[in-house]
C-alpha positions in Angstrom: -12.4 -20.6 -28.6 -12.0 -21.8 -32.2 -15.6 -21.2 -33.1 -15.3 -17.6 -31.7 -12.1 -17.0 -33.7 -13.7 -18.3 -36.9 -16.8 -16.1 -36.3 -14.7 -13.0 -35.8 -12.6 -13.8 -38.8 -15.7 -14.1 -41.0 -16.9 -10.8 -39.6 -13.6 -9.1 -40.4 -13.6 -10.5 -43.9 -17.0 -9.3 -44.9 -16.9 -5.7 -46.0 -20.5 -4.4 -45.5 -21.7 -1.2 -43.7 -22.6 -3.2 -40.6 -21.8 -6.8 -39.8 -23.4 -8.8 -37.0 -21.1 -11.2 -35.3 -23.4 -13.7 -33.6 -20.9 -15.3 -31.3 -19.5 -12.0 -30.0 -23.0 -10.4 -29.8 -21.8 -7.1 -31.2 -22.0 -5.1 -34.4 -18.7 -4.5 -36.1 -18.9 -1.8 -38.7 -16.4 -0.7 -41.4 -15.8 2.4 -39.2 -14.9 0.1 -36.3 -12.5 -1.8 -38.5 -10.9 1.4 -39.7 -10.6 2.6 -36.1 -8.9 -0.6 -35.1 -6.4 -0.4 -38.0 -5.6 3.2 -37.2 -5.2 2.5 -33.5 -3.0 -0.6 -34.1 -0.7 1.4 -36.5 -0.4 4.2 -34.0 0.5 1.9 -31.1 2.6 -0.4 -33.3 0.9 -3.5 -31.9 2.6 -6.8 -32.9 1.0 -10.0 -31.7 2.4 -13.5 -31.3 0.2 -15.2 -33.9 -3.1 -14.9 -35.8 -5.2 -16.3 -32.9 -3.7 -13.6 -30.5 -4.4 -10.9 -33.1 -8.0 -12.0 -33.6 -8.6 -12.2 -29.8 -7.1 -8.7 -29.3 -9.4 -7.3 -32.1 -12.4 -8.7 -30.3 -11.3 -7.1 -27.0 -10.7 -3.8 -28.8 -14.2 -3.9 -30.4 -15.7 -4.6 -27.0 -13.9 -1.7 -25.4 -14.8 0.6 -28.4 -18.5 -0.3 -27.9 -18.2 0.7 -24.2 -16.5 4.0 -25.2 -19.3 4.8 -27.7 -21.9 3.9 -25.2 -20.4 6.2 -22.6 -20.2 9.0 -25.2 -24.0 8.8 -25.5 -24.5 9.4 -21.8 -25.4 13.1 -21.6 -25.1 13.1 -17.8 -21.5 11.8 -17.7 -19.0 14.2 -16.1 -15.9 12.7 -17.8 -15.0 11.4 -21.2 -13.3 8.2 -22.3 -11.4 7.3 -25.5 -9.1 4.9 -27.1 -5.5 4.7 -25.8 -2.7 2.3 -25.1 -4.9 0.0 -23.0 -7.7 -0.5 -25.6 -6.9 -4.1 -26.4 -6.7 -5.1 -22.7 -9.6 -6.7 -20.9 -10.3 -5.2 -17.5 -8.7 -8.1 -15.7 -5.6 -7.9 -17.9 -5.4 -4.2 -17.1 -5.5 -4.9 -13.4 -2.9 -7.6 -13.6 -0.4 -5.9 -15.9 -0.7 -2.3 -14.8 -2.1 -2.0 -11.3 -0.6 -2.7 -7.9 -2.4 -5.4 -5.9 0.0 -5.1 -3.0 -1.5 -1.8 -1.9 -4.7 -3.5 -0.8 -3.0 -6.5 0.8 -1.2 -5.1 3.8 -0.4 -7.7 6.4 -1.4 -5.3 9.2 -4.2 -2.7 9.0 -3.3 0.9 8.5 -3.1 2.9 11.7 -5.4 5.9 12.0 -3.5 9.1 11.3 -4.3 12.1 13.6 -4.6 15.6 12.2 -1.2 17.1 12.3 -0.8 20.1 14.7 1.1 22.2 12.1 -1.7 21.7 9.7 -4.6 22.4 12.1 -5.8 26.0 11.5 -3.3 26.4 8.6 -4.4 28.7 5.9 -5.9 26.7 3.0 -6.1 28.3 -0.4 -9.4 28.1 -2.3 -7.5 26.2 -5.0 -3.9 25.1 -5.7 -2.2 23.6 -8.7 1.5 22.7 -8.5 1.6 22.4 -12.2 1.4 26.2 -12.5 4.5 26.6 -10.3 7.8 26.7 -12.1 10.3 23.9 -11.6 8.3 21.8 -9.2 7.1 18.9 -11.4 8.9 16.9 -14.0 7.1 15.9 -17.2 4.7 13.0 -16.7 6.5 9.6 -16.9 5.4 6.2 -18.0 5.7 3.1 -15.9 5.0 0.7 -18.8 3.7 -2.8 -18.2 5.2 -2.9 -14.7 3.4 -2.6 -11.4 5.9 0.0 -10.3 3.5 2.9 -9.7 4.6 3.0 -6.0 8.2 3.9 -7.2 6.8 6.8 -9.2 4.8 8.0 -6.3 7.8 7.9 -4.0 10.3 9.3 -6.4 7.8 12.0 -7.5 7.2 13.5 -4.1 11.0 13.4 -3.3 11.6 15.3 -6.6 9.0 17.9 -5.7 10.1 18.3 -2.1 13.7 18.8 -3.2 12.7 21.3 -5.9 10.6 23.4 -3.4 13.0 23.2 -0.6 16.4 23.4 -2.4 15.4 25.1 -5.6 16.6 22.3 -7.9 14.3 20.1 -9.9 16.0 16.7 -10.5 14.7 13.4 -11.9 15.2 10.6 -9.3 15.5 6.9 -10.3 12.4 4.8 -10.1 14.5 1.9 -11.4 16.7 2.1 -8.3 13.6 1.6 -6.2 12.3 -1.2 -8.5 15.6 -3.1 -8.2 16.8 -2.3 -4.7 14.0 -1.8 -2.2 13.0 -5.5 -1.9 16.6 -6.6 -1.9 17.2 -4.2 1.1 14.6 -6.1 3.1 11.3 -4.2 2.4 8.0 -5.8 1.5 7.7 -3.8 -1.8 8.8 -5.9 -4.7 9.5 -3.9 -7.9 7.1 -4.6 -10.8 5.1 -6.9 -8.5 3.9 -3.9 -6.5 4.7 -2.1 -3.3 4.2 0.9 -1.0 5.3 4.4 -1.4 6.5 4.6 2.2 9.0 1.7 1.5 10.5 3.7 -1.3 10.9 6.8 0.8 12.2 4.8 3.8 14.7 3.1 1.6 15.9 6.6 0.3 16.2 7.8 3.9 18.7 5.0 4.6 20.4 4.5 1.2 19.7 7.7 -0.8 18.3 7.9 -4.3 20.3 8.7 -7.4 19.2 10.6 -10.5 17.6 8.6 -13.3 20.4 9.7 -15.7 22.7 7.4 -13.8 20.2 4.6 -13.2 17.6 4.8 -16.0 14.2 3.2 -16.0 13.8 -0.1 -17.9 10.3 -1.2 -16.7 11.6 -4.7 -15.6 13.2 -5.8 -12.3 16.9 -6.5 -12.1 19.8 -6.8 -9.7 20.4 -3.8 -7.6 23.3 -1.7 -8.8 23.6 0.3 -5.6 26.0 -1.7 -3.3 26.3 0.9 -0.5 24.6 4.1 0.6 24.8 6.7 -2.1 27.2 9.6 -1.7 25.2 12.8 -0.8 27.0 14.5 -3.6 25.3 12.4 -6.2 22.1 11.4 -4.5 19.3 12.8 -2.4 18.5 11.8 1.2 15.1 12.7 2.5 15.0 12.8 6.3 11.3 12.2 7.1 7.8 12.0 5.7 4.4 12.6 7.1 1.2 10.5 6.6 -2.0 12.5 6.0 -5.2 12.2 8.0 -8.1 10.7 6.1 -10.0 14.0 5.6 -10.4 16.4 2.7 -9.2 19.3 4.9 -6.1 17.5 5.9 -5.2 16.6 2.3 -5.8 20.2 1.1 -3.7 21.5 4.0 -0.8 19.2 3.0 -1.2 20.1 -0.7 -0.6 23.8 0.3 2.9 22.7 1.4 3.9 20.0 -1.1 2.6 17.5 -3.6 1.3 14.3 -1.9 1.5 10.7 -3.1 -1.9 9.1 -2.7 -3.2 5.5 -3.1 -6.4 5.0 -5.1 -8.6 2.4 -6.8 -7.9 2.9 -10.5 -9.8 -0.2 -11.7 -12.0 1.9 -14.0 -9.4 4.5 -15.1 -8.1 2.7 -18.2 -10.0 4.7 -20.9 -10.3 8.0 -19.1 -9.5 11.0 -21.3 -10.9 14.1 -19.5 -13.3 15.7 -17.1 -14.3 15.0 -13.5 -14.0 11.3 -12.8 -16.6 9.8 -10.4 -16.9 6.2 -11.6 -15.7 4.5 -8.3 -18.0 2.9 -5.8 -17.4 3.1 -2.0 -13.6 2.3 -1.6 -11.9 0.6 1.3 -8.2 0.0 2.0 -8.6 -3.5 0.4 -9.6 -1.8 -2.9 -6.5 0.3 -3.3 -4.4 -0.7 -6.3 -2.5 2.3 -7.7 -0.1 4.9 -6.4 -0.3 8.4 -7.9 0.5 12.0 -6.9 -2.0 14.7 -5.9 -0.8 18.0 -7.1 -3.7 20.2 -6.1 -7.4 20.8 -6.1 -9.7 23.3 -7.8 -12.3 25.8 -6.3 -15.0 23.1 -6.5 -12.8 20.6 -4.5 -12.0 18.3 -7.4 -8.6 16.6 -6.9 -5.9 17.1 -9.5 -4.0 13.8 -9.8 -0.7 13.1 -11.7 -0.5 9.6 -13.1 2.4 7.5 -14.5 0.8 6.2 -17.7 2.5 8.7 -20.0 1.3 12.2 -21.1 -0.8 10.5 -23.8 -3.3 9.1 -21.2 -6.0 11.3 -19.6 -5.5 15.0 -19.5 -1.9 15.1 -20.6 -1.1 12.5 -18.0 -3.5 13.8 -15.3 -6.9 12.9 -14.0 -9.4 15.0 -12.0 -11.3 13.2 -9.3 -14.6 14.4 -7.8 -14.5 15.9 -4.3 -14.3 13.7 -1.1 -13.0 10.2 -1.0 -13.5 9.4 -4.7 -11.6 6.2 -5.6 -10.2 6.1 -2.0 -8.0 9.2 -2.5 -8.1 10.1 1.2 -7.2 6.7 2.6 -3.4 6.3 2.4 -1.3 9.4 1.6 2.1 10.8 2.5 4.5 13.7 1.7 8.1 14.3 2.4 8.7 16.8 5.1 12.5 17.1 5.5 
């Protein structure tokens, strides 16, 4: 490690148009250095010490090289760019941001049959809940907490309540982070969990608005000691799992937004376009909860993420048709 740090330090110290860093096997140019300094200032990165700073620089340059390489691929259907994750290795991204519990169920998922009320239902050529007034709140940010499952659960409860009752509220993800595990469910705050646990908890205890229980991005002691009063909270009555077909997900999306589980391992640098960089995905590969808010005329899925509006397409990603990144494998929406 010390030799690597010394090599990187020498590379950073020499101001020439292109500098070859033998130990890191990459070319670091003045433009790369300027890009790093601009990125670090924008994201206000502060590191523990010089060693940590030099290591993060090296990771940044490796990610920048991948981004530049992708940009030269004329056949790519999506773009990538620098963002808040650009000094993370892929393993760090998975560990800090993604939700490993989704792929670690103790019992296999049961097959979900096509729902009778969806069979033969009229399916629009395209639908996008973002274009409907007062259905979706602004994109949120889970931070460095594996709480995506709470954003998936709270988000579909928000949209159901808005569509059904005509009032768009912001429900508390932090309540789910703090309280679901303490109420006896498997889901465990920032350590990951399942959207259905969040909705099941709300069915029993209710969920309050985020204004009275704001998000902190870290787990804490539950502040809800008894079921929430219906006057200050929301109580869903039921939810429905979605069959693992494109037609079933489209039919459900014609009713409400749907929380879906995906493999987001390769999403970190996505900035736009139709994403298709996922291999065959099984239940064990699922590691992130998001919300499907529609599909276009070509069948591409419109997905709402929880990594801030700065990431992707103003906080959204479009996935290629079919089961791209496992989008069809584990989904639900609130029904009452």
